[in-house]
C-alpha positions as YAML, in Angstrom:
chain: A
units: angstrom
residues:
- id: 1
  name: ILE
  ca: [-42.43, -3.23, 6.36]
- id: 2
  name: GLU
  ca: [-44.06, 0.21, 6.22]
- id: 3
  name: MET
  ca: [-47.79, 0.79, 6.28]
- id: 4
  name: ASP
  ca: [-49.71, 3.83, 5.06]
- id: 5
  name: LEU
  ca: [-52.11, 4.72, 7.86]
- id: 6
  name: SER
  ca: [-53.16, 8.09, 6.44]
- id: 7
  name: LYS
  ca: [-56.51, 6.80, 5.18]
- id: 8
  name: LEU
  ca: [-57.62, 5.37, 8.52]
- id: 9
  name: LYS
  ca: [-60.45, 7.11, 10.32]
- id: 10
  name: PRO
  ca: [-59.56, 8.71, 13.63]
- id: 11
  name: SER
  ca: [-60.55, 6.53, 16.55]
- id: 12
  name: THR
  ca: [-63.89, 7.31, 18.12]
- id: 13
  name: GLU
  ca: [-65.37, 6.69, 21.53]
- id: 14
  name: SER
  ca: [-68.96, 5.94, 22.36]
- id: 15
  name: ILE
  ca: [-70.67, 8.16, 24.95]
- id: 16
  name: SER
  ca: [-74.08, 8.45, 26.52]
- id: 17
  name: LEU
  ca: [-75.60, 11.92, 26.45]
- id: 18
  name: ARG
  ca: [-78.94, 12.96, 27.92]
- id: 19
  name: LEU
  ca: [-80.71, 15.79, 26.10]
- id: 20
  name: PRO
  ca: [-84.12, 17.34, 26.55]
- id: 21
  name: SER
  ca: [-86.57, 15.64, 24.18]
- id: 22
  name: HIS
  ca: [-87.39, 18.89, 22.39]
- id: 23
  name: MET
  ca: [-83.68, 19.57, 21.74]
- id: 24
  name: LEU
  ca: [-83.08, 16.13, 20.28]
- id: 25
  name: GLY
  ca: [-86.22, 16.42, 18.21]
- id: 26
  name: ARG
  ca: [-85.06, 19.74, 16.77]
- id: 27
  name: ILE
  ca: [-81.61, 18.33, 15.98]
- id: 28
  name: LYS
  ca: [-83.24, 15.43, 14.16]
- id: 29
  name: GLU
  ca: [-85.44, 17.83, 12.18]
- id: 30
  name: LEU
  ca: [-82.43, 19.90, 11.16]
- id: 31
  name: ALA
  ca: [-80.45, 16.80, 10.22]
- id: 32
  name: ASN
  ca: [-83.35, 15.48, 8.16]
- id: 33
  name: ALA
  ca: [-83.63, 18.80, 6.33]
- id: 34
  name: GLN
  ca: [-79.92, 18.57, 5.47]
- id: 35
  name: ASP
  ca: [-80.16, 14.85, 4.64]
- id: 36
  name: VAL
  ca: [-77.47, 13.88, 7.15]
- id: 37
  name: PRO
  ca: [-77.57, 11.56, 10.16]
- id: 38
  name: TYR
  ca: [-78.41, 13.48, 13.33]
- id: 39
  name: GLN
  ca: [-75.32, 12.21, 15.15]
- id: 40
  name: SER
  ca: [-73.12, 13.51, 12.33]
- id: 41
  name: LEU
  ca: [-74.81, 16.88, 12.61]
- id: 42
  name: MET
  ca: [-74.20, 16.92, 16.36]
- id: 43
  name: LYS
  ca: [-70.50, 16.14, 15.80]
- id: 44
  name: THR
  ca: [-70.31, 19.00, 13.30]
- id: 45
  name: TYR
  ca: [-71.89, 21.40, 15.80]
- id: 46
  name: LEU
  ca: [-69.49, 20.30, 18.53]
- id: 47
  name: ALA
  ca: [-66.45, 20.57, 16.26]
- id: 48
  name: ARG
  ca: [-67.43, 24.11, 15.22]
- id: 49
  name: GLN
  ca: [-67.90, 25.22, 18.81]
- id: 50
  name: ILE
  ca: [-64.60, 23.71, 19.93]
- id: 51
  name: SER
  ca: [-62.80, 25.36, 17.02]
- id: 52
  name: SER
  ca: [-64.45, 28.70, 17.76]
- id: 53
  name: GLU
  ca: [-63.53, 28.60, 21.44]
- id: 54
  name: SER
  ca: [-59.97, 27.58, 20.61]
- id: 55
  name: ARG
  ca: [-59.63, 30.57, 18.28]
- id: 56
  name: LEU
  ca: [-61.00, 32.91, 20.94]
- id: 57
  name: LYS
  ca: [-58.61, 31.50, 23.53]
- id: 58
  name: ASN
  ca: [-55.63, 31.88, 21.18]
- id: 59
  name: ALA
  ca: [-56.66, 35.43, 20.21]
- id: 60
  name: GLY
  ca: [-56.65, 36.42, 23.86]
- id: 61
  name: ARG
  ca: [-53.01, 35.47, 24.38]
...
């Protein structure tokens, strides 16, 4: 029996992250302006930064 797993979401892990109140407030404002959940916006920001740093690292090889 074969199963198609291509539509499954990647596994996620829950973390606890402490941020300055003003930073979290600003993230929530930006997320609200874009009509997205603030945690989704934070994941987008992190993914962009990781991708950017990976490109820089690979360009320096």
